[in-house]
N, C-alpha and C positions, 0 to 999 in steps of 0.2 A: 249189380250195384254194391252189394256187400263186399264183394271181392275188391272193388275199386277203393272203397273206404279202408279196408284192411291193408291194401298195398300202400296207400298214402300214409297211414299210421306207422307202418313198418319202416317206410323210407324216412319219415320224420324222425323216428327213434334212432335209426342208423345214422342219420345226419348229426343229431345231437350227440350221440356217442362218439363219433369220429371227431367232431369239433372239440369236445372235451379232451379226448385223447391227445390230439395234436397241440392243444394249448398246454397240456402237461409236459410235453417234450421241450417247450420253450422255457419252462420254469427252471431256475437255477438248482443245481444239485447241492444238497446240504441238509442240515437238520432243521431248516426253516427259521432259525433264530438269527436274524440280521441285526447288526448294530443300528440303532435308531438314527444316528447321525448320518450314516452311510445311506440309509433309506431316504432320509429327508433331503440329502444332497442329490440323489438320483431323481427324486420327484421334482426338485427345483429345476434341474436341467431339462426335464421333459416338459416343463410348463411352457405354455404359449403366452407370449406377451404382445401387446399391441403397440405399434409405432405411433407416437403422438402426432406425427406430421402427416403421414399418408394413410394411417389407420389400417395397416396390413399387420396380420398376426404372424409372428415368426417364433420358432423355438428359442428359448432363452439361451441355449448353449451356442447358437450361432449368431445371436443378436449382438449389435455393437452397443456396449454398455458405457454410458457417460455419466459422470457425477457432475451435476450443474447446481451450484449453490450447496444445499444440504440434501438434495434429493437425487436419486438415481433414476435415469431414464434408459429405456431400451429402444434401439432403432434398428431398422432393417438394413441400413447402409450408412456409410460415412457421409453421403450427400444429404440424407435426411438429418443426421446429427448436426452438420454444419448449418443447414437451413434453420433448424430449431434454435441453435445458438444465436444466429443473426436476428431471429424474430423475438427472442427472449433474452436480452442482455441482462447480466447479473446486476 
C-alpha cells in the first residue's frame, strides 16, 4: 500500500516538473522586460469576443470588426454583421 502511494506521489511530482519545464520552452527568450503597449496589444488580440447576433465566441484577431454609430462590434462572419446592421439601423 505504501509503495503505491509513493509511486503516485513520484509520478505526480514528475508530471508537475515536466509540465513546468515544457511551459518554460514556450516562453520568449529575453530579459523579461517587454514593452507594456506590446503586451497589451498581444493580450487584446488573444481576447475572446462574443458575437451579438449568434452569441458565438471568436478570437478578436479573426473577428469581423464593424463600427456602427459610435460603438465597435465584433462578429464571427460578414453574414452576422449584415444581419446586425439590418436589425439595428443607425
